[in-house]
Each structure stands twice: as C-alpha cells, then as structure tokens.
C-alpha positions as CSV (number, residue, x, y, z in Angstrom):
1,M,-6.4,-19.1,3.8
2,S,-7.9,-15.7,3.1
3,M,-6.1,-12.7,1.8
4,S,-5.3,-9.7,3.9
5,L,-7.1,-6.5,3.2
6,D,-3.8,-5.1,1.8
7,E,-3.5,-8.1,-0.7
8,R,-7.2,-7.8,-1.7
9,V,-6.7,-4.1,-2.6
10,R,-3.6,-4.8,-4.5
11,T,-5.0,-7.7,-6.5
12,A,-8.1,-5.7,-7.1
13,V,-6.2,-2.7,-8.4
14,A,-4.1,-5.1,-10.6
15,A,-7.2,-6.7,-12.0
16,L,-8.8,-3.4,-12.7
17,L,-5.6,-2.2,-14.6
18,H,-5.7,-5.4,-16.5
19,V,-9.4,-5.5,-17.4
20,T,-9.5,-1.8,-18.4
21,G,-6.1,-1.9,-20.3
22,E,-4.8,1.0,-18.1
23,S,-1.1,1.3,-17.2
24,Q,0.0,2.4,-13.6
25,T,1.1,5.7,-15.3
26,E,-2.4,6.3,-16.3
27,L,-3.9,5.4,-13.0
28,A,-1.2,7.6,-11.2
29,A,-2.2,10.5,-13.4
30,A,-5.8,10.1,-12.6
31,L,-5.1,10.0,-8.9
32,G,-2.7,12.8,-9.0
33,V,0.4,10.8,-7.8
34,S,3.5,9.4,-9.5
35,Q,3.7,6.1,-11.2
36,A,6.4,5.3,-8.6
37,Q,3.9,5.8,-5.9
38,V,1.4,3.4,-7.5
39,S,4.2,0.9,-8.1
40,R,5.2,1.0,-4.4
41,R,1.6,0.4,-3.3
42,Q,1.1,-2.4,-5.9
43,S,4.4,-4.1,-4.8
44,G,3.4,-3.9,-1.1
45,T,6.2,-1.6,0.0
46,A,3.6,1.2,0.7
47,A,0.0,0.6,1.5
48,W,-3.1,1.9,-0.2
49,S,-4.9,4.2,2.2
50,L,-8.6,4.5,2.6
51,A,-8.5,7.8,0.8
52,D,-6.5,6.1,-1.9
53,C,-9.1,3.4,-2.2
54,D,-11.9,6.0,-2.5
55,A,-10.0,7.7,-5.3
56,V,-9.3,4.4,-7.2
57,A,-13.0,3.4,-6.8
58,A,-14.2,6.8,-8.0
59,H,-11.8,6.6,-10.9
60,Y,-13.2,3.2,-12.0
61,G,-16.8,4.1,-11.2
62,I,-17.2,1.3,-8.6
63,D,-18.1,1.4,-4.9
64,A,-15.1,1.5,-2.5
65,L,-16.4,-1.6,-0.8
66,D,-16.4,-3.5,-4.0
67,L,-12.6,-2.6,-4.3
68,L,-12.0,-3.8,-0.7
69,E,-13.8,-7.0,-1.5
70,G,-11.2,-8.1,-3.9
71,P,-10.5,-8.5,-7.7
72,T,-13.5,-10.6,-8.6
73,R,-16.1,-8.1,-7.0
74,A,-14.1,-5.1,-8.2
75,T,-14.0,-6.2,-11.9
76,E,-17.6,-7.4,-11.9
77,S,-18.7,-3.9,-10.7
78,L,-17.1,-2.2,-13.7
79,S,-19.4,-0.8,-16.2
80,P,-19.1,-2.5,-19.6
81,G,-17.9,0.7,-21.1
82,R,-14.9,0.8,-18.8
83,R,-13.6,-2.6,-20.0
84,R,-11.4,-2.8,-23.0
85,S,-12.9,-4.7,-25.9
86,R,-11.6,-7.9,-27.5
87,V,-10.8,-5.8,-30.6
88,R,-8.9,-3.2,-28.7
89,R,-7.0,-6.0,-26.8
90,A,-6.1,-7.8,-30.0
91,V,-5.0,-4.5,-31.7
92,A,-2.9,-3.5,-28.7
93,A,-1.3,-6.9,-28.6
94,R,0.0,-6.3,-32.1
95,G,1.5,-2.9,-31.1
96,V,-1.0,-0.7,-32.9
97,P,-1.7,2.5,-30.8
98,V,-5.3,2.6,-29.6
99,Q,-7.1,5.7,-28.3
100,E,-10.5,6.1,-26.7
101,G,-13.2,6.2,-29.4
102,G,-11.2,4.0,-31.9
103,L,-7.9,3.2,-33.6
104,R,-5.4,5.8,-34.5
C-alpha cells in the first residue's frame, strides 16, 4: 500500500530533520513559523501546504518534487555539506554542544 502525499511529505521532513541534525525549532525559525506549527504539520493535525513544501525544499537546497517524492528521494537529494557528520552525531549524542564549523 502506498503512502498518501501528506504522509510522504511528513516522513520526508522527518528524515531531513534527522539526517541534518536539525530540530523542529530550527526548521521553524528558517521557515518563519512557530515550532508548534511545524509540530502540528508533522503530527498530521495540520497539512504542509505547497508553499510550505517550496520553503522546506529551498531551506534544504533540494527540489520540491524530491520532497514530495518521499524520505528516500529527499535525503538522497541533500548535498553532502547539509548532512551531519558521524563525528558531529557522536559528539552530539554525548551531550557536547556542536555548532556549524566545529565544536564549541
């Protein structure tokens, strides 16, 4: 059974957040909305509009059609520089603050 378009967008956004290491709060700030609005869209109580999809895709530097295709296509479309590195993931997992460009 295939996913609905809404499900594909929600799972794609979740995958992009995971792969990049961003939080809903960081994505919300980039989109100019509240974290609660992102949370509602991710939980399915509100829908991602086409304008939202364009903004999310632009934020991650991918084509909106790749976002609509689903999580695999969306994450494969990310440039390597947008992915969090293994070192960053390991350090973040230990609770050490990480900022763009290196460790703090």
